[in-house]
C-alpha positions as a printed NumPy array, in Angstrom:
array([[ -2.477, 240.807, 137.286],
       [ -1.148, 238.68 , 134.471],
       [  0.908, 240.917, 131.791],
       [  1.173, 239.694, 128.303],
       [  2.05 , 243.143, 126.961],
       [ -1.535, 243.965, 126.091],
       [ -3.023, 247.285, 127.756],
       [ -6.245, 247.51 , 129.613],
       [ -7.792, 249.128, 126.632],
       [ -6.708, 246.028, 124.469],
       [ -8.136, 243.635, 127.119],
       [-11.464, 245.36 , 127.457],
       [-12.024, 244.397, 123.945],
       [-14.282, 241.5  , 123.035],
       [-11.817, 240.109, 120.526],
       [ -8.134, 239.82 , 121.022],
       [ -7.471, 238.541, 117.57 ],
       [ -6.846, 241.97 , 116.175],
       [ -3.517, 241.723, 114.345],
       [ -2.19 , 244.793, 115.681],
       [ -2.355, 243.4  , 119.23 ],
       [  1.194, 241.937, 119.839],
       [  1.246, 239.836, 122.735],
       [  4.283, 238.309, 124.698],
       [  2.923, 234.811, 124.071],
       [  2.229, 234.869, 120.25 ],
       [  3.74 , 231.399, 119.694],
       [  1.678, 229.797, 122.485],
       [ -1.658, 231.22 , 121.365],
       [ -2.046, 229.691, 118.082],
       [ -5.169, 230.447, 116.04 ],
       [ -7.01 , 231.332, 119.161],
       [ -5.519, 234.373, 120.949],
       [ -8.584, 234.635, 123.28 ],
       [ -8.265, 231.249, 124.694],
       [ -4.521, 231.562, 125.235],
       [ -4.923, 234.898, 127.065],
       [ -8.164, 234.549, 128.794],
       [ -9.387, 231.08 , 128.296],
       [ -9.62 , 227.645, 130.337],
       [ -6.062, 227.043, 129.599],
       [ -4.535, 230.676, 130.243],
       [ -1.986, 231.342, 133.048],
       [ -4.535, 233.689, 134.706],
       [ -7.092, 230.887, 135.005],
       [ -4.705, 228.551, 136.192],
       [ -3.41 , 231.021, 138.783],
       [ -7.042, 231.431, 140.167],
       [ -7.79 , 227.633, 140.134],
       [ -4.684, 227.168, 142.451],
       [ -6.345, 229.817, 145.063],
       [ -4.003, 232.753, 144.432],
       [ -6.767, 235.292, 144.032],
       [ -8.228, 237.222, 141.183],
       [ -6.235, 237.439, 137.872],
       [ -6.671, 239.622, 135.187],
       [ -7.156, 238.129, 132.404],
       [ -8.752, 234.829, 133.102],
       [-11.775, 232.899, 132.236],
       [-13.618, 234.161, 135.181],
       [-12.229, 237.616, 135.097],
       [-11.662, 238.276, 131.158],
       [-11.292, 242.186, 131.32 ],
       [ -9.882, 244.667, 133.863],
       [-12.203, 247.172, 133.251],
       [-11.267, 250.451, 134.793],
       [ -8.946, 248.976, 137.178],
       [ -5.223, 249.558, 137.031],
       [ -3.523, 246.983, 135.101],
       [  0.304, 246.511, 134.113],
       [  0.865, 245.153, 130.637],
       [  4.266, 243.758, 131.682],
       [  7.587, 245.565, 132.316],
       [ 11.061, 245.908, 130.766],
       [ 12.064, 242.063, 130.362],
       [  8.776, 241.116, 128.857],
       [  8.846, 244.051, 125.992],
       [ 12.665, 243.654, 125.242],
       [ 12.846, 239.955, 125.167],
       [  9.418, 238.36 , 124.392],
       [ 10.258, 238.451, 120.654],
       [ 12.974, 235.726, 121.624],
       [ 10.972, 233.613, 124.117],
       [  7.269, 233.577, 125.357],
       [  7.159, 235.712, 128.485],
       [  4.464, 236.15 , 131.062],
       [  4.762, 238.781, 133.83 ],
       [  2.764, 238.629, 136.989],
       [  1.943, 241.143, 139.755],
       [  1.433, 239.299, 142.827],
       [ -0.65 , 241.123, 145.828],
       [  1.748, 241.966, 148.755],
       [ -0.304, 239.606, 151.073],
       [  0.369, 236.787, 148.717],
       [  4.071, 237.562, 148.722],
       [  4.608, 238.293, 152.554],
       [  1.573, 237.142, 154.246],
       [  1.637, 234.269, 156.913],
       [  0.872, 231.742, 154.009],
       [  3.594, 233.052, 151.755],
       [  5.387, 229.496, 151.83 ],
       [  1.982, 228.072, 150.903],
       [  1.223, 230.433, 148.045],
       [  4.923, 230.046, 146.661],
       [  3.976, 226.292, 146.353],
       [  0.544, 226.945, 144.801],
       [  2.33 , 229.532, 142.279],
       [  4.867, 226.95 , 141.44 ],
       [  2.227, 224.103, 140.94 ],
       [  0.302, 226.654, 138.661],
       [  3.318, 227.508, 136.574],
       [  3.811, 223.533, 135.951],
       [  0.238, 223.169, 135.248],
       [  0.259, 225.792, 132.766],
       [  3.394, 224.457, 130.898],
       [  2.023, 220.914, 130.981],
       [ -1.491, 221.882, 129.513],
       [  0.243, 224.091, 126.897],
       [  3.002, 221.073, 126.197],
       [  5.845, 223.552, 127.394],
       [  7.748, 220.745, 129.348],
       [ 10.003, 218.559, 127.622],
       [ 10.017, 214.998, 128.919],
       [ 12.997, 212.531, 128.631]])
């Protein structure tokens, strides 16, 4: 699960551009909040492309439906006004299974790719 401070009820809507929906990545979304949160360049989509399992929201899985969904925790709620923040909830087998080292590498690669695609890495 990828937390952007949106509830499952909000993510189950077709249009995420509702002004009252405040996300933890407002400045990254620009004019297309749907793309930023569950489109091709969203962290959930990139997470899935790196073989880390199903992510809600993503292009392939845009809505959590009736599944339990965590919108983001204390740090996301309290510091996202100062920075862009995304909270992830990883399944136990991803974190502790026999492939945890490979999964950690894939997770790191997904973060870097997300940052590159969304022009968040500063090069010298």
